[in-house]
PAFI-172003 format. One line per 2 residues: number of its first residue (from 0); for each residue z, y, x of N, C-alpha, C. Coordinates in steps of 0.05 Angstrom, whole numbers, plus 5000, padded with zeros to 4 digits. Layout:
REM PAFI-172003
NUM> Z,Y,X,Z,Y,X,Z,Y,X | ...;
***
This chain:
REM PAFI-172003
0> 4575,1853,4374,4583,1839,4399,4612,1846,4405 | 4630,1826,4404,4658,1830,4410,4662,1828,4441;
2> 4661,1850,4454,4662,1850,4483,4691,1849,4493 | 4700,1825,4501,4728,1822,4510,4729,1821,4541;
4> 4706,1818,4554,4705,1816,4583,4689,1839,4593 | 4700,1854,4611,4685,1877,4623,4672,1867,4649;
6> 4645,1869,4649,4631,1858,4672,4634,1876,4697 | 4630,1864,4720,4633,1878,4745,4612,1900,4747;
8> 4588,1895,4736,4566,1915,4736,4575,1940,4721 | 4588,1936,4698,4598,1958,4682,4619,1974,4697;
10> 4637,1959,4711,4659,1972,4726,4648,1988,4749 | 4629,1976,4764,4618,1989,4788,4605,2016,4780;
12> 4592,2017,4757,4577,2041,4749,4592,2059,4730 | 4616,2051,4721,4631,2067,4703,4617,2072,4676;
14> 4603,2051,4667,4588,2054,4641,4608,2058,4618 | 4598,2072,4598,4613,2074,4573,4598,2058,4552;
16> 4612,2049,4531,4601,2032,4511,4593,2047,4486 | 4569,2042,4476,4560,2055,4451,4571,2039,4427;
18> 4567,2050,4404,4576,2037,4379,4563,2010,4374 | 4538,2008,4384,4523,1982,4380,4530,1961,4402;
20> 4549,1968,4419,4557,1949,4440,4544,1951,4466 | 4523,1968,4468,4508,1971,4493,4523,1990,4511;
22> 4523,1984,4537,4535,2001,4557,4514,2019,4570 | 4522,2044,4576,4504,2062,4589,4519,2081,4608;
24> 4504,2097,4623,4516,2113,4644,4537,2132,4633 | 4530,2146,4611,4549,2164,4598,4541,2167,4568;
26> 4551,2186,4555,4546,2189,4526,4517,2199,4520 | 4503,2208,4541,4476,2218,4537,4456,2196,4540;
28> 4439,2192,4520,4419,2171,4521,4395,2179,4538 | 4388,2164,4558,4366,2171,4576,4339,2162,4563;
30> 4319,2178,4567,4293,2170,4558,4281,2149,4577 | 4263,2132,4566,4251,2111,4583,4224,2105,4570;
32> 4202,2110,4585,4175,2109,4574,4165,2080,4572 | 4178,2065,4554,4168,2037,4550,4177,2029,4522;
34> 4158,2020,4506,4164,2013,4478,4142,1996,4466 | 4148,1980,4446,4128,1966,4431,4119,1983,4407;
36> 4129,2007,4405,4123,2025,4383,4146,2026,4363 | 4151,2050,4352,4173,2053,4333,4171,2034,4309;
38> 4148,2030,4299,4144,2013,4276,4152,1984,4282 | 4143,1974,4305,4150,1946,4313,4180,1943,4318;
40> 4192,1963,4331,4220,1961,4337,4237,1964,4311 | 4227,1980,4292,4241,1982,4266,4240,1955,4251;
42> 4217,1942,4253,4214,1916,4240,4233,1896,4253 | 4234,1895,4279,4253,1877,4293,4282,1883,4286;
44> 4289,1909,4283,4316,1916,4276,4323,1905,4248 | 4305,1907,4229,4310,1897,4202,4313,1866,4203;
46> 4296,1853,4218,4297,1823,4219,4323,1814,4232 | 4330,1826,4255,4354,1817,4270,4379,1824,4256;
48> 4380,1847,4243,4404,1856,4228,4411,1837,4206 | 4391,1826,4193,4395,1808,4170,4398,1779,4177;
50> 4389,1772,4201,4388,1743,4209,4415,1731,4211 | 4418,1706,4201,4442,1691,4204,4441,1673,4228;
52> 4418,1662,4234,4414,1645,4257,4399,1660,4278 | 4413,1668,4299,4402,1684,4320,4395,1667,4345;
54> 4398,1641,4344,4395,1624,4367,4366,1624,4377 | 4363,1614,4402,4336,1613,4414,4318,1593,4400;
56> 4329,1575,4384,4314,1556,4369,4313,1562,4339 | 4319,1587,4332,4322,1594,4304,4296,1592,4288;
58> 4295,1574,4268,4272,1572,4251,4271,1596,4232 | 4294,1608,4227,4295,1632,4210,4280,1655,4223;
60> 4284,1659,4249,4269,1680,4263,4240,1673,4267 | 4235,1648,4272,4207,1638,4276,4191,1644,4251;
62> 4203,1641,4228,4189,1646,4202,4183,1675,4197 | 4196,1693,4213,4192,1722,4209,4169,1733,4226;
64> 4155,1716,4241,4133,1724,4258,4109,1732,4241 | 4100,1757,4245,4077,1767,4229,4055,1778,4246;
66> 4061,1782,4272,4041,1794,4290,4050,1788,4319 | 4034,1798,4339,4041,1792,4366,4068,1803,4375;
68> 4076,1828,4369,4102,1837,4377,4125,1820,4367 | 4124,1812,4341,4145,1795,4330,4144,1767,4343;
70> 4120,1757,4348,4119,1731,4362,4132,1732,4389 | 4125,1753,4404,4136,1756,4431,4166,1757,4432;
72> 4178,1770,4413,4207,1774,4413,4222,1753,4397 | 4209,1738,4379,4223,1720,4362,4215,1690,4366;
74> 4193,1685,4379,4184,1658,4382,4203,1639,4397 | 4207,1615,4386,4223,1595,4399,4210,1587,4426;
76> 4184,1591,4429,4170,1583,4454,4178,1600,4478 | 4189,1624,4473,4196,1641,4496,4214,1627,4516;
78> 4234,1612,4505,4254,1599,4523,4242,1575,4537 | 4218,1566,4530,4206,1543,4544,4202,1550,4573;
80> 4200,1576,4580,4197,1584,4607,4219,1574,4625 | 4244,1573,4614,4267,1565,4630,4277,1537,4624;
82> 4269,1526,4602,4280,1500,4594,4277,1477,4614 | 4255,1476,4630,4253,1454,4649,4272,1457,4673;
84> 4281,1481,4678,4297,1487,4702,4326,1478,4699 | 4338,1470,4721,4366,1464,4722,4380,1489,4732;
86> 4384,1508,4715,4394,1534,4723,4423,1532,4734 | 4438,1513,4723,4465,1510,4732,4466,1503,4762;
88> 4445,1490,4772,4445,1482,4800,4444,1505,4820 | 4440,1530,4810,4441,1553,4827,4469,1557,4838;
90> 4489,1546,4825,4517,1547,4835,4524,1519,4844 | 4529,1515,4869,4534,1489,4881,4561,1477,4873;
92> 4578,1493,4859,4602,1482,4848,4596,1471,4821 | 4600,1445,4817,4591,1431,4793,4603,1443,4768;
94> 4628,1452,4769,4641,1463,4745,4645,1493,4747 | 4631,1506,4765,4635,1534,4770,4622,1552,4748;
96> 4632,1576,4746,4620,1596,4728,4593,1604,4739 | 4573,1607,4722,4546,1615,4731,4542,1645,4724;
98> 4541,1661,4744,4537,1690,4740,4507,1696,4740 | 4498,1710,4720,4469,1715,4717,4465,1745,4713;
100> 4445,1755,4728,4436,1782,4725,4407,1781,4715 | 4403,1792,4691,4375,1793,4680,4367,1822,4680;
102> 4346,1828,4695,4336,1855,4698,4311,1859,4680 | 4313,1876,4660,4291,1880,4641,4293,1859,4619;
104> 4314,1861,4603,4318,1840,4583,4303,1844,4557 | 4288,1867,4555,4272,1871,4531,4290,1871,4506;
106> 4281,1856,4486,4296,1854,4460,4314,1830,4459 | 4318,1816,4482,4339,1796,4483,4331,1767,4478;
108> 4305,1761,4478,4297,1733,4473,4307,1715,4495 | 4301,1721,4520,4310,1705,4543,4340,1707,4546;
110> 4350,1731,4541,4379,1736,4543,4394,1717,4525 | 4384,1713,4501,4396,1695,4482,4398,1667,4493;
112> 4376,1657,4505,4376,1630,4517,4397,1628,4539 | 4398,1648,4556,4417,1647,4578,4446,1647,4567;
114> 4451,1664,4547,4478,1666,4536,4487,1641,4522 | 4468,1624,4514,4475,1599,4500,4482,1576,4519;
116> 4478,1581,4545,4483,1560,4565,4513,1560,4571 | 4525,1536,4571,4553,1533,4575,4561,1543,4603;
118> 4582,1560,4604,4592,1569,4630,4577,1593,4641 | 4557,1603,4627,4541,1626,4638,4554,1652,4630;
120> 4556,1670,4649,4565,1698,4645,4541,1716,4651 | 4531,1730,4632,4505,1743,4634,4508,1774,4633;
122> 4498,1787,4654,4495,1816,4654,4465,1822,4651 | 4457,1835,4629,4429,1841,4624,4425,1871,4623;
124> 4405,1881,4637,4399,1909,4638,4371,1915,4628 | 4369,1934,4610,4343,1942,4598,4340,1972,4601;
126> 4316,1981,4610,4311,2009,4614,4310,2024,4588 | 4298,2012,4567,4295,2026,4542,4320,2024,4525;
128> 4333,2047,4518,4357,2046,4502,4353,2032,4475 | 4331,2037,4462,4326,2024,4436,4323,1994,4438;
130> 4308,1985,4458,4305,1956,4462,4331,1943,4471 | 4347,1957,4486,4374,1947,4493,4391,1943,4468;
132> 4388,1961,4449,4402,1958,4424,4393,1934,4408 | 4368,1928,4409,4357,1904,4396,4367,1878,4410;
134> 4369,1879,4437,4379,1857,4452,4409,1852,4444 | 4424,1873,4441,4452,1871,4433,4454,1859,4405;
136> 4436,1866,4387,4435,1854,4361,4430,1824,4363 | 4411,1816,4379,4404,1788,4382,4427,1772,4393;
138> 4444,1784,4410,4465,1770,4423,4493,1778,4413 | 4494,1789,4389,4519,1801,4379,4542,1781,4376;
140> 4536,1755,4374,4557,1735,4371,4564,1721,4398 | 4554,1731,4420,4558,1719,4446,4576,1736,4463;
142> 4601,1728,4467,4620,1744,4482,4615,1743,4512 | 4598,1724,4521,4593,1721,4550,4568,1738,4559;
144> 4558,1754,4541,4534,1770,4548,4541,1800,4546 | 4534,1815,4567,4537,1844,4568,4509,1857,4570;
146> 4503,1875,4552,4478,1889,4552,4482,1918,4561 | 4468,1927,4581,4469,1954,4591,4441,1966,4591;
148> 4440,1993,4589,4414,2006,4590,4415,2027,4613 | 4395,2024,4631,4393,2042,4654,4367,2036,4669;
150> 4358,2055,4685,4336,2050,4704,4348,2036,4728 | 4337,2013,4735,4348,1997,4757,4351,2013,4783;
152> 4333,2032,4787,4332,2047,4811,4354,2069,4813 | 4369,2073,4791,4388,2094,4790,4417,2085,4787;
154> 4422,2059,4789,4449,2048,4786,4455,2029,4810 | 4480,2022,4812,4489,2004,4833,4493,1976,4822;
156> 4488,1956,4839,4492,1928,4831,4512,1915,4850 | 4530,1898,4839,4548,1883,4857,4531,1866,4876;
158> 4539,1866,4901,4524,1852,4922,4536,1824,4926 | 4518,1805,4933,4526,1777,4939,4544,1766,4916;
160> 4535,1770,4891,4553,1765,4868,4541,1745,4848 | 4515,1746,4844,4503,1730,4822,4490,1704,4833;
162> 4493,1683,4816,4480,1658,4823,4450,1659,4816 | 4443,1673,4795,4416,1676,4786,4409,1705,4781;
164> 4386,1713,4790,4376,1740,4783,4348,1736,4772 | 4343,1747,4748,4317,1743,4734,4302,1768,4730;
166> 4276,1767,4736,4256,1788,4730,4235,1774,4712 | 4238,1775,4687,4218,1762,4669,4200,1784,4657;
168> 4175,1786,4665,4157,1806,4655,4166,1834,4664 | 4175,1837,4689,4187,1862,4698,4174,1873,4723;
170> 4170,1856,4743,4161,1865,4769,4134,1879,4768 | 4117,1873,4749,4091,1886,4747,4095,1916,4741;
172> 4118,1924,4730,4123,1952,4723,4138,1967,4745 | 4141,1955,4768,4158,1966,4789,4149,1995,4796;
174> 4124,2000,4799,4114,2026,4807,4116,2047,4785 | 4118,2037,4760,4119,2056,4737,4145,2072,4736;
176> 4166,2059,4745,4193,2072,4742,4206,2076,4769 | 4189,2079,4789,4200,2084,4816,4188,2110,4827;
178> 4201,2122,4846,4191,2147,4859,4176,2140,4884 | 4173,2114,4890,4158,2106,4914,4128,2113,4911;
180> 4114,2116,4934,4087,2125,4933,4066,2102,4930 | 4076,2078,4926,4057,2056,4920,4071,2035,4904;
182> 4055,2020,4888,4066,1999,4871,4078,1977,4889 | 4066,1972,4912,4075,1950,4929,4103,1957,4941;
184> 4107,1982,4948,4133,1990,4959,4154,1988,4937 | 4147,1996,4913,4166,1994,4891,4173,1965,4885;
186> 4153,1947,4887,4159,1918,4883,4178,1908,4905 | 4173,1916,4930,4191,1908,4952,4220,1917,4946;
188> 4223,1941,4935,4249,1952,4928,4263,1934,4908 | 4248,1926,4887,4259,1909,4866,4268,1882,4877;
190> 4251,1869,4894,4257,1844,4905,4282,1846,4924 | 4283,1868,4939,4306,1872,4957,4332,1875,4940;
192> 4329,1889,4918,4352,1892,4899,4361,1865,4890 | 4342,1849,4881,4349,1822,4872,4363,1805,4893;
194> 4353,1807,4917,4364,1792,4939,4392,1801,4946 | 4397,1827,4946,4424,1837,4951,4444,1829,4930;
196> 4435,1829,4905,4453,1822,4883,4459,1793,4882 | 4441,1776,4891,4445,1747,4891,4463,1738,4913;
198> 4477,1716,4908,4493,1703,4929,4475,1693,4950 | 4486,1686,4973,4469,1676,4995,4454,1651,4987;
200> 4466,1634,4970,4452,1610,4961,4441,1614,4932 | 4441,1639,4923,4431,1645,4896,4401,1643,4894;
202> 4391,1644,4870,4362,1641,4865,4352,1665,4848 | 4330,1677,4857,4317,1698,4842,4292,1686,4829;
204> 4290,1690,4802,4267,1680,4787,4250,1703,4778 | 4224,1700,4782,4205,1720,4774,4183,1707,4756;
206> 4178,1719,4733,4156,1710,4716,4137,1734,4713 | 4111,1729,4719,4091,1750,4719,4064,1739,4716;
208> 4045,1755,4706,4017,1746,4704,4005,1745,4732 | 3984,1729,4735,3969,1726,4759,3943,1741,4757;
210> 3938,1760,4774,3914,1777,4770,3888,1761,4775 | 3891,1737,4788,3867,1720,4791,3868,1696,4772;
212> 3883,1699,4750,3885,1678,4731,3858,1671,4718 | 3854,1646,4710,3828,1638,4699,3819,1655,4676;
214> 3837,1661,4657,3828,1676,4634,3817,1703,4641 | 3828,1715,4662,3818,1741,4671,3791,1738,4685;
216> 3787,1716,4699,3761,1710,4710,3740,1706,4689 | 3749,1695,4666,3730,1690,4644,3726,1714,4625;
218> 3739,1736,4632,3733,1760,4617,3755,1769,4597 | 3778,1756,4597,3800,1765,4580,3810,1792,4590;
220> 3821,1808,4572,3832,1834,4579,3856,1831,4596 | 3859,1849,4616,3884,1851,4631,3906,1858,4611;
222> 3928,1844,4612,3948,1846,4590,3960,1874,4587 | 3962,1890,4609,3976,1915,4607,3956,1939,4603;
224> 3931,1935,4610,3912,1957,4607,3892,1952,4585 | 3892,1927,4574,3874,1920,4552,3845,1924,4559;
226> 3838,1921,4584,3811,1923,4594,3804,1900,4612 | 3781,1887,4609,3774,1864,4626,3770,1872,4655;
228> 3776,1854,4674,3770,1856,4702,3785,1877,4718 | 3803,1892,4705,3818,1913,4719,3834,1901,4742;
230> 3847,1878,4737,3863,1865,4757,3846,1854,4779 | 3823,1843,4772,3805,1831,4792,3794,1852,4811;
232> 3792,1877,4801,3783,1899,4817,3806,1913,4832 | 3830,1900,4831,3853,1910,4846,3863,1937,4835;
234> 3861,1941,4809,3873,1964,4796,3864,1991,4809 | 3839,1998,4806,3829,2022,4819,3842,2048,4809;
236> 3852,2047,4784,3866,2071,4772,3893,2063,4763 | 3909,2052,4781,3936,2042,4773,3953,2064,4761;
238> 3968,2057,4740,3987,2075,4728,4016,2066,4735 | 4018,2051,4757,4044,2040,4764,4049,2013,4754;
240> 4029,2001,4742,4031,1973,4732,4011,1956,4746 | 4020,1934,4758,4002,1918,4775,4013,1889,4776;
242> 3995,1870,4774,4002,1842,4779,3989,1833,4805 | 3997,1809,4814,3990,1801,4841,3980,1772,4841;
244> 3964,1765,4861,3955,1738,4865,3976,1721,4879 | 3971,1695,4880,3991,1678,4893,3994,1685,4923;
246> 3972,1691,4937,3975,1698,4965,3989,1724,4968 | 3984,1743,4951,3998,1769,4952,4028,1765,4948;
248> 4035,1747,4930,4064,1741,4925,4077,1729,4950 | 4063,1712,4963,4074,1700,4988,4080,1722,5008;
250> 4063,1742,5009,4067,1764,5028,4091,1782,5019 | 4091,1789,4994,4112,1806,4984,4140,1793,4985;
252> 4141,1767,4981,4166,1753,4980,4175,1742,5007 | 4163,1752,5028,4169,1742,5055,4198,1748,5063;
254> 4212,1766,5049,4239,1771,5056,4258,1749,5048 | 4248,1730,5032,4262,1705,5025,4252,1682,5043;
256> 4270,1664,5050,4262,1642,5067,4248,1620,5052 | 4252,1619,5026,4240,1597,5010,4227,1608,4985;
258> 4203,1598,4978,4189,1606,4954,4177,1582,4941 | 4180,1580,4915,4170,1557,4899,4154,1568,4875;
260> 4129,1560,4873,4113,1568,4850,4113,1547,4828 | 4116,1556,4804,4112,1539,4780,4093,1554,4761;
262> 4081,1539,4743,4059,1550,4727,4063,1546,4697 | 4072,1567,4683,4075,1565,4654,4048,1569,4640;
264> 4042,1552,4620,4016,1553,4606,4021,1556,4576 | 4004,1571,4562,3981,1585,4573,3988,1609,4590;
266> 4014,1619,4588,4024,1640,4605,4054,1640,4603 | 4067,1659,4616,4097,1659,4616,4108,1670,4590;
268> 4092,1684,4574,4102,1697,4550,4111,1678,4528 | 4093,1660,4521,4099,1639,4501,4090,1612,4511;
270> 4102,1602,4532,4092,1577,4545,4097,1553,4528 | 4078,1534,4529,4082,1508,4516,4080,1486,4537;
272> 4077,1493,4562,4078,1474,4584,4086,1489,4610 | 4099,1475,4628,4106,1486,4654,4100,1465,4675;
274> 4082,1472,4694,4072,1453,4713,4082,1460,4741 | 4078,1441,4760,4084,1445,4788,4061,1434,4805;
276> 4060,1443,4830,4039,1433,4848,4041,1403,4853 | 4065,1393,4852,4069,1364,4859,4061,1346,4836;
278> 4055,1356,4812,4048,1339,4790,4017,1335,4789 | 4008,1313,4801,3980,1309,4805,3964,1307,4778;
280> 3977,1295,4758,3963,1291,4732,3971,1312,4712 | 3983,1334,4721,3993,1354,4702,3972,1367,4685;
282> 3947,1369,4696,3926,1383,4681,3920,1370,4655 | 3926,1344,4653,3921,1329,4628,3938,1341,4605;
284> 3960,1354,4612,3977,1366,4591,3966,1391,4579 | 3945,1402,4592,3936,1429,4583,3915,1427,4561;
286> 3906,1404,4553,3886,1402,4532,3898,1413,4506 | 3883,1431,4494,3891,1444,4469,3909,1468,4473;
288> 3917,1474,4498,3934,1497,4503,3917,1520,4513 | 3903,1533,4495,3882,1552,4502,3895,1578,4512;
290> 3881,1591,4531,3889,1617,4540,3886,1638,4518 | 3902,1659,4518,3901,1679,4497,3898,1707,4509;
292> 3883,1723,4494,3881,1752,4500,3896,1766,4479 | 3917,1782,4487,3935,1793,4467,3926,1820,4457;
294> 3903,1830,4465,3893,1855,4455,3866,1854,4442 | 3852,1832,4445,3825,1829,4433,3818,1800,4430;
296> 3797,1794,4415,3789,1767,4410,3779,1754,4436 | 3787,1729,4440,3778,1715,4465,3782,1685,4460;
298> 3762,1669,4467,3764,1640,4465,3745,1628,4485 | 3756,1615,4505,3740,1602,4526,3727,1576,4516;
300> 3736,1567,4493,3723,1543,4482,3733,1517,4496 | 3719,1495,4490,3726,1469,4500,3724,1467,4530;
302> 3707,1484,4542,3703,1482,4571,3728,1491,4587 | 3746,1505,4574,3770,1514,4589,3785,1491,4601;
304> 3790,1470,4585,3805,1447,4595,3790,1433,4618 | 3764,1432,4616,3748,1420,4637,3750,1436,4663;
306> 3752,1462,4660,3755,1479,4684,3782,1474,4697 | 3803,1472,4680,3830,1467,4691,3830,1440,4705;
308> 3817,1420,4694,3816,1394,4708,3802,1396,4735 | 3780,1411,4736,3766,1414,4761,3782,1429,4781;
310> 3796,1450,4772,3814,1465,4791,3836,1447,4801 | 3847,1430,4783,3869,1413,4792,3859,1393,4813;
312> 3835,1383,4809,3824,1363,4828,3819,1375,4855 | 3814,1401,4857,3810,1413,4883,3835,1428,4893;
314> 3857,1424,4879,3882,1436,4888,3883,1466,4883 | 3868,1476,4865,3866,1505,4860,3878,1514,4833;
316> 3890,1495,4818,3900,1502,4792,3921,1524,4793 | 3940,1521,4812,3961,1540,4815,3951,1568,4822;
318> 3931,1568,4840,3919,1594,4849,3908,1609,4826 | 3898,1595,4805,3885,1609,4782,3899,1605,4756;
320> 3925,1596,4756,3940,1595,4732,3943,1624,4721 | 3945,1627,4695,3946,1653,4683,3972,1668,4690;
322> 3994,1653,4695,4019,1665,4701,4034,1649,4722 | 4053,1661,4735,4071,1647,4754,4100,1648,4744;
324> 4114,1627,4750,4144,1628,4750,4152,1622,4778 | 4164,1641,4792,4169,1639,4820,4199,1638,4826;
326> 4208,1618,4842,4236,1616,4850,4238,1625,4879 | 4256,1644,4885,4260,1655,4912,4289,1652,4920;
328> 4293,1645,4945,4320,1642,4955,4319,1640,4986 | 4342,1644,4998,4346,1638,5027,4357,1610,5030;
330> 4362,1596,5009,4373,1569,5010,4353,1549,4997 | 4340,1534,5013,4320,1515,5002,4332,1494,4984;
332> 4357,1486,4990,4371,1467,4972,4374,1477,4944 | 4381,1503,4942,4384,1515,4916,4358,1515,4900;
334> 4336,1522,4913,4310,1522,4900,4303,1493,4892 | 4307,1474,4909,4300,1446,4903,4316,1436,4879;
336> 4341,1444,4877,4358,1435,4856,4350,1448,4829 | 4345,1474,4830,4338,1488,4806,4311,1479,4795;
338> 4292,1474,4813,4265,1468,4806,4259,1438,4806 | 4279,1421,4804,4276,1392,4804,4268,1382,4777;
340> 4242,1383,4771,4232,1372,4746,4203,1365,4749 | 4194,1347,4731,4165,1341,4730,4153,1358,4708;
342> 4126,1358,4707,4112,1375,4688,4123,1370,4660 | 4128,1392,4646,4140,1391,4619,4120,1403,4599;
344> 4119,1391,4575,4103,1403,4554,4121,1404,4529 | 4114,1424,4511,4130,1428,4487,4110,1431,4464;
346> 4121,1427,4439,4103,1429,4416,4090,1457,4413 | 4065,1457,4404,4052,1483,4398,4059,1490,4370;
348> 4074,1512,4366,4084,1519,4340,4063,1535,4325 | 4055,1526,4301,4035,1541,4285,4046,1569,4278;
350> 4028,1588,4278,4036,1616,4273,4030,1624,4244 | 4044,1645,4235,4041,1654,4207,4020,1676,4205;
352> 4006,1683,4227,3986,1704,4226,3961,1694,4240 | 3939,1707,4233,3913,1699,4243,3908,1712,4271;
354> 3901,1695,4290,3893,1705,4317,3863,1708,4318 | 3852,1731,4324,3823,1735,4326,3811,1715,4346;
356> 3789,1704,4339,3775,1685,4356,3748,1695,4364 | 3739,1689,4388,3713,1696,4397,3705,1677,4420;
358> 3680,1672,4423,3672,1655,4445,3658,1671,4467 | 3660,1661,4491,3647,1675,4513,3616,1672,4509;
360> 3602,1694,4512,3574,1694,4508,3560,1679,4530 | 3536,1670,4524,3520,1655,4544,3515,1673,4569;
362> 3511,1699,4563,3507,1718,4585,3531,1720,4603 | 3555,1722,4590,3580,1723,4606,3584,1698,4622;
364> 3579,1675,4609,3582,1649,4623,3564,1648,4648 | 3539,1658,4645,3520,1658,4667,3530,1676,4689;
366> 3541,1699,4682,3551,1717,4703,3575,1705,4718 | 3592,1690,4703,3615,1677,4716,3605,1655,4735;
368> 3585,1639,4726,3574,1618,4743,3562,1630,4768 | 3547,1652,4765,3535,1665,4788,3556,1675,4808;
370> 3577,1687,4797,3599,1697,4814,3612,1674,4829 | 3618,1652,4815,3630,1629,4828,3612,1617,4849;
372> 3586,1616,4843,3566,1605,4862,3565,1623,4888 | 3566,1649,4884,3566,1667,4908,3591,1663,4924;
374> 3614,1659,4910,3639,1654,4924,3638,1628,4941 | 3627,1607,4928,3625,1581,4942,3606,1583,4966;
376> 3583,1597,4962,3564,1600,4983,3576,1615,5007 | 3592,1635,5001,3605,1650,5022,3624,1632,5038;
378> 3638,1615,5024,3657,1596,5037,3641,1576,5054 | 3619,1567,5044,3602,1548,5060,3592,1561,5086;
380> 3582,1586,5083,3573,1600,5107,3595,1604,5127 | 3619,1610,5117,3642,1614,5135,3649,1587,5149;
382> 3648,1565,5134,3654,1539,5146,3633,1532,5167 | 3608,1538,5161,3587,1532,5181,3591,1548,5206;
384> 3599,1573,5203,3604,1590,5226,3627,1579,5243 | 3648,1570,5230,3671,1558,5245,3661,1533,5259;
386> 3644,1517,5246,3635,1492,5257,3618,1498,5282 | 3600,1518,5280,3582,1524,5302,3599,1534,5326;
388> 3619,1550,5320,3637,1561,5341,3651,1538,5355 | 3661,1518,5340,3675,1496,5351,3656,1479,5369;
390> 3631,1474,5360,3612,1459,5375,3606,1473,5402 | 3604,1499,5401,3598,1514,5425,3621,1512,5445;
392> 3646,1512,5435,3669,1509,5452,3670,1481,5465 | 3664,1461,5449,3663,1434,5459,3642,1431,5481;
394> 3619,1444,5477,3597,1442,5496,3606,1455,5523 | 3618,1478,5521,3628,1492,5545,3648,1475,5560;
396> 3667,1463,5544,3689,1448,5556,3678,1422,5570 | 3658,1409,5557,3648,1384,5567,3633,1388,5594;
398> 3623,1412,5599,3609,1417,5623,3627,1429,5645 | 3652,1432,5639,3670,1444,5659,3678,1424,5681;
400> 3685,1434,5704,3693,1417,5727,3718,1400,5719 | 3737,1412,5706,3761,1397,5698,3755,1374,5680;
402> 3738,1379,5661,3731,1358,5641,3716,1335,5655 | 3697,1342,5674,3683,1321,5687,3701,1305,5705;
404> 3721,1318,5719,3740,1304,5735,3757,1285,5719 | 3766,1294,5695,3782,1277,5677,3766,1253,5668;
406> 3741,1257,5662,3724,1235,5653,3720,1214,5675 | 3717,1224,5700,3715,1206,5723,3739,1189,5727;
408> 3763,1201,5725,3788,1186,5727,3791,1165,5706 | 3782,1172,5681,3783,1152,5659,3765,1128,5665;
410> 3741,1133,5676,3723,1111,5682,3735,1093,5703 | 3748,1105,5723,3759,1089,5746,3781,1071,5735;
412> 3799,1082,5718,3822,1066,5709,3817,1051,5683 | 3793,1056,5672,3786,1042,5647,3803,1050,5624;
414> 3812,1075,5622,3829,1084,5600,3815,1107,5586 | 3821,1109,5560,3810,1130,5544,3831,1151,5537;
416> 3857,1145,5543,3878,1164,5538,3901,1159,5557 | 3918,1179,5561,3941,1177,5579,3967,1183,5564;
***
């Protein structure tokens, strides 16, 4: 990476540059407890070092996929998460420079896409020094991209500076690398950081799994713990890693004036479709886009698409999508401009490795049906209770002196309303 431009982030923190082009606090490399494993990272290093085509659409890299870690870091589908968005619209100046802060850039897959956009100036920060080095390898021919390694909680960020701030697969780890006494407080800190770093009309983008996603309801493993139902039980033994439901996100993101949910399918990791609530027929795009369990065999079978259709018909598809792509801002116009698209679908790229398959057992399906039936019955009981309460109030009101007087006046004047 030929770094000719020194980013403001680097200047603010006095970072020094390593031989591989990555910036860090000083010459001492900090430890960071996050990795895909030494073997996986060594494989990625060999692939990226030799690659001639490093682009986000590289067929050369796509052909090197041999397992889930290489798929996650090399798949062309990764960038589908952002392709539908009009990212340039985050800056209301049509020809203005787009300043981007990417927090948690991993091995540089999304970074690469951002760096390829005309007029984008990208500051990417990764906690893991080794992964930051891989991101620098992926972006070594992009002079508009700066890769730094640091814990977000231990450095300063320019305030009111960036048009876009991205947390892609990051906010779920907020509690893991924070000294706060709860995951939720650590998440609030991250979102506050993003808001301070963004311009007043800037947009913060968050991609994260949904703990109430359909695949988790159907028994798929929670992606970070590799155990089913952990998220549904609200992480009873949290290790600082936690995902959230749509309602929980509305509560946590209340510091922003505007929030927009979008739904990448089958999830945000390797999406082949991105939907919105306003797309009434969007569920039709989900046929054949099966949910995946990245730690064990899982296959919901043909019934999965039927469930998505049913959820869409009742307005619940977003609530149970496997992942969210969330746009946050204090400027509703910015969000509207960035998220101005209709449902998008992309080709499903065949993989070079075998994904384990399994079907949900009849016993599991019965348990799921029983759980859903109990949930619906509880809602029906609640509605009946509300209805009975309303009828009682109407009965009391109709027997009141004021109501009888009003009814008498209406009869005298022959009117039903005033």
